[in-house]
C-alpha positions as CSV (number, residue, x, y, z in Angstrom):
1,M,9.8,3.4,3.7
2,S,6.5,1.8,3.4
3,F,4.0,2.7,6.2
4,E,0.8,1.1,7.2
5,S,-1.5,2.9,9.6
6,M,-4.0,1.0,11.6
7,P,-7.3,2.6,12.3
8,T,-8.1,3.5,15.9
9,K,-10.7,1.1,17.0
10,L,-11.7,2.6,20.3
11,N,-13.9,5.7,20.6
12,D,-14.0,6.0,24.4
13,E,-13.4,9.4,26.0
14,P,-9.7,9.6,26.9
15,S,-9.0,9.5,30.7
16,S,-7.6,12.5,32.5
17,W,-4.2,10.7,32.7
18,I,-4.1,10.2,28.9
19,K,-5.0,13.9,28.4
20,Q,-2.2,14.9,30.8
21,Q,0.3,12.8,29.0
22,K,-0.7,14.2,25.6
23,E,-0.5,17.7,27.0
24,Y,2.9,17.1,28.5
25,Y,4.4,15.9,25.2
26,Q,2.7,18.6,23.1
27,T,3.6,21.5,25.3
28,F,7.3,20.9,25.4
29,P,9.6,20.3,22.4
30,H,11.4,17.4,24.0
31,A,14.2,17.7,21.5
32,H,16.2,15.0,23.3
33,L,13.5,12.5,22.4
34,Q,13.9,13.0,18.6
35,F,15.7,10.5,16.4
36,H,19.3,11.3,15.7
37,P,21.0,8.8,13.3
38,E,24.5,9.4,14.8
39,S,23.4,9.0,18.4
40,V,25.7,6.5,20.0
41,Y,23.7,6.8,23.2
42,A,20.3,5.9,21.6
43,E,21.8,3.2,19.4
44,N,23.5,1.5,22.4
45,I,20.2,1.4,24.3
46,A,18.4,0.0,21.2
47,D,21.2,-2.6,21.0
48,E,20.7,-3.7,24.6
49,V,17.0,-4.4,23.8
50,L,17.8,-6.1,20.6
51,K,20.3,-8.5,22.3
52,H,17.5,-9.7,24.6
53,T,14.7,-10.1,22.1
54,G,16.0,-13.3,20.5
55,L,13.9,-12.4,17.4
56,S,14.8,-13.3,13.9
57,A,13.6,-11.8,10.6
58,G,9.9,-12.3,10.0
59,K,8.9,-12.2,13.7
60,K,6.3,-9.7,14.9
61,L,7.5,-7.0,17.2
62,L,5.5,-4.3,19.0
63,E,7.0,-1.2,20.5
64,V,4.8,0.7,22.9
65,G,5.2,4.4,23.6
66,C,7.4,4.8,20.6
67,G,7.1,8.6,20.5
68,S,9.0,10.2,17.6
69,G,11.0,7.1,17.0
70,R,14.2,7.9,19.0
71,F,14.9,4.2,19.4
72,T,12.4,2.8,16.9
73,L,14.3,4.0,13.9
74,H,17.6,2.6,15.2
75,L,16.0,-0.8,15.4
76,I,14.7,-0.4,11.8
77,R,18.1,0.5,10.6
78,K,19.2,-2.9,11.9
79,G,16.6,-4.7,9.7
80,L,13.7,-5.1,12.1
81,S,10.1,-4.5,11.1
82,L,7.7,-3.6,13.8
83,T,4.4,-2.1,14.9
84,A,4.7,1.2,16.7
85,L,2.1,2.3,19.3
86,D,1.9,5.8,20.8
87,L,-0.8,8.0,22.4
88,S,0.2,10.9,20.2
89,A,-0.7,11.1,16.5
90,E,1.7,14.1,16.3
91,Q,4.6,12.0,17.6
92,L,3.9,9.3,15.1
93,D,3.9,12.0,12.4
94,N,7.3,13.0,13.6
95,L,8.4,9.4,13.3
96,R,7.3,9.2,9.7
97,Q,9.0,12.5,8.8
98,A,12.3,11.4,10.4
99,S,12.2,8.1,8.5
100,R,11.8,9.9,5.2
101,Q,14.3,12.6,6.1
102,F,17.0,10.0,6.7
103,G,16.0,7.7,3.9
104,L,15.3,4.7,6.1
105,K,13.7,1.7,4.4
106,T,11.6,-1.1,5.8
107,D,8.4,-2.9,4.7
108,P,6.3,-2.2,6.6
109,L,6.4,-0.1,9.7
110,V,2.8,-0.2,11.1
111,V,1.8,2.8,13.3
112,Q,-1.1,2.8,15.7
113,T,-2.4,5.6,17.8
114,G,-3.6,4.4,21.2
115,D,-3.0,3.7,24.9
116,L,-1.2,0.5,25.7
117,S,-3.7,-0.3,28.5
118,T,-6.2,-1.0,25.7
119,A,-3.7,-2.8,23.4
120,A,-5.7,-6.1,23.8
121,E,-8.6,-4.4,22.1
122,L,-6.6,-2.4,19.6
123,F,-4.8,-5.5,18.4
124,K,-7.6,-8.0,18.9
125,G,-6.9,-11.3,17.1
126,Q,-3.2,-10.6,16.7
127,E,-0.2,-11.9,18.6
128,F,3.3,-10.5,18.8
129,D,6.5,-12.5,19.3
130,G,8.0,-9.7,21.3
131,I,6.9,-6.5,23.0
132,I,9.3,-3.7,23.9
133,G,9.2,-0.3,25.4
134,F,11.7,2.5,26.1
135,F,11.1,4.6,29.2
136,I,7.3,4.2,29.1
137,L,6.3,2.2,32.3
138,H,7.1,5.0,34.7
139,H,4.6,7.2,32.8
140,L,1.7,4.8,33.2
141,E,-1.1,5.5,35.6
142,D,-1.5,1.7,36.3
143,I,1.5,-0.4,35.3
144,R,-0.2,-3.7,36.1
145,S,-3.3,-3.0,34.0
146,G,-1.0,-2.1,31.1
147,L,1.1,-5.2,31.4
148,Q,-2.0,-7.4,31.7
149,S,-3.4,-5.9,28.5
150,L,-0.1,-6.5,26.6
151,R,0.1,-10.1,27.9
152,Q,-3.1,-10.9,26.0
153,I,-1.5,-10.1,22.7
154,L,1.9,-11.7,23.4
155,R,2.3,-15.2,22.1
156,N,3.1,-18.0,24.5
157,G,6.8,-18.0,25.0
158,G,7.1,-14.4,23.8
159,A,9.5,-11.9,25.4
160,M,8.7,-8.6,27.1
161,I,11.6,-6.2,27.3
162,F,11.5,-2.7,28.8
163,I,14.1,0.0,29.6
164,E,13.4,2.1,32.6
165,P,15.3,4.7,34.7
166,N,17.1,3.5,37.8
167,R,15.7,5.8,40.5
168,L,19.0,5.3,42.5
169,N,20.9,7.3,39.9
170,P,21.0,11.0,41.0
171,L,21.1,12.3,37.5
172,F,17.4,11.7,36.9
173,L,16.5,14.0,39.8
174,A,18.9,16.6,38.5
175,Q,17.2,16.5,35.1
176,L,14.0,17.8,36.7
177,F,15.8,21.0,37.8
178,F,17.9,21.6,34.7
179,C,15.8,20.4,31.8
180,K,13.3,23.1,30.7
181,D,11.0,20.5,29.1
182,M,10.8,18.1,32.0
183,T,8.4,18.5,35.0
184,W,7.8,16.7,38.2
185,R,4.2,16.0,37.2
186,G,5.4,14.4,34.0
187,E,8.4,12.4,35.4
188,K,7.5,11.7,39.0
189,G,6.9,8.0,38.1
190,T,10.6,7.6,37.7
191,F,10.9,7.4,41.5
192,R,7.8,5.2,42.1
193,H,9.4,1.8,41.5
194,G,12.8,0.2,42.0
195,V,14.0,-3.2,41.0
196,S,11.8,-5.1,43.4
197,G,8.8,-2.9,42.6
198,Y,9.0,-3.7,38.9
199,R,9.5,-7.4,39.6
200,R,6.2,-7.4,41.6
201,C,4.4,-5.6,38.8
202,F,5.4,-8.2,36.3
203,E,4.7,-11.1,38.7
204,D,1.3,-9.8,39.6
205,S,0.5,-9.5,35.9
206,G,1.2,-13.1,35.2
207,Y,4.7,-13.0,33.7
208,T,7.6,-15.5,34.5
209,E,11.3,-15.6,34.0
210,I,11.5,-12.0,35.2
211,G,15.0,-10.4,35.2
212,V,16.3,-6.9,35.9
213,E,19.8,-5.8,34.8
214,K,21.4,-2.4,35.2
215,F,23.5,-0.8,32.5
216,G,24.7,2.5,31.0
217,F,26.7,5.3,32.6
218,F,27.3,8.3,30.5
219,P,24.5,10.7,29.4
220,P,24.0,11.4,25.6
221,Q,25.8,14.8,25.8
222,I,29.0,12.8,26.5
223,L,28.5,9.6,24.5
224,D,27.3,11.3,21.4
225,K,30.2,13.8,21.5
226,F,32.9,11.2,22.5
227,P,31.8,7.8,21.1
228,L,34.9,6.1,22.4
229,M,33.6,6.6,25.9
230,L,31.3,3.7,25.3
231,R,34.2,1.4,25.8
232,I,34.8,2.9,29.3
233,E,31.1,2.6,30.0
234,K,31.1,-1.1,29.3
235,W,34.0,-1.5,31.8
236,L,32.2,0.6,34.4
237,E,29.1,-1.5,34.1
238,K,31.1,-4.4,35.6
239,V,32.2,-2.5,38.7
240,P,30.1,-3.8,41.7
241,F,29.7,-0.5,43.6
242,V,29.1,1.5,40.5
243,K,26.6,-1.0,39.2
244,I,24.1,-0.1,41.9
245,F,23.8,3.4,40.5
246,L,23.9,2.7,36.8
247,P,21.1,4.8,35.1
248,F,19.1,2.1,33.3
249,L,17.1,-0.9,34.2
250,L,16.6,-3.6,31.5
251,I,13.6,-5.6,32.5
252,T,12.9,-8.9,30.8
253,A,9.9,-11.2,31.3
254,K,8.1,-14.0,29.4
255,K,4.6,-15.3,28.9
256,T,5.2,-19.0,29.2
257,L,3.0,-22.0,28.2
258,Q,2.5,-23.0,31.8
259,T,0.9,-19.7,32.7
260,G,-2.0,-20.0,30.2
261,A,-3.7,-17.2,28.3
């Protein structure tokens, strides 16, 4: 794999929120967030995003809050090249190590350490055809500020796609009690916004064609052990009552020509 690493352009003192996030991900191992090449669960979520990007080879894709590449490297295995942004240099190092360990090849994967709320400055003069994020919005201190910053580097007509937890699914609350490396302080944002709340955040930030779909059903402990359960999951996603409580929100939005820069 060929890596390019962009220099950090901002020297401002990190906010208390950024320090908190870094501490949270450095204190706990978060083994469930590491890349596993055989994970049906992670690959399925990456596929859901890929279906909605509409991007072909040669287009510029930015992933924000990529972490150790749990989903990033599944996208790369499918032939995408992208720029990966994360607060933690340590997490980006884990991403590099995982790509080498599993012999993944792409040219290039650009990595950038930084906060997405300052993405407009970090990537000044650049435009991306698509911007994606997996389970990152609920960790933000100010979602609207982050979305507005990203909008400045998204080309007109470009797609924004995020996966977020559905707060109506009871399993996310249960995780806080049973997962040793999860805390209320780090995950409370899961319960801040529902479907309408995320729609308002995107609308207030100048996006159009905003859509929210629900999908998923089984946790990784089941899907990764019994891959055939994915077929049952696809059927359950179509059941009206069940659909209300499906664990994931797939949020799509666009920056259109009519909305200006």
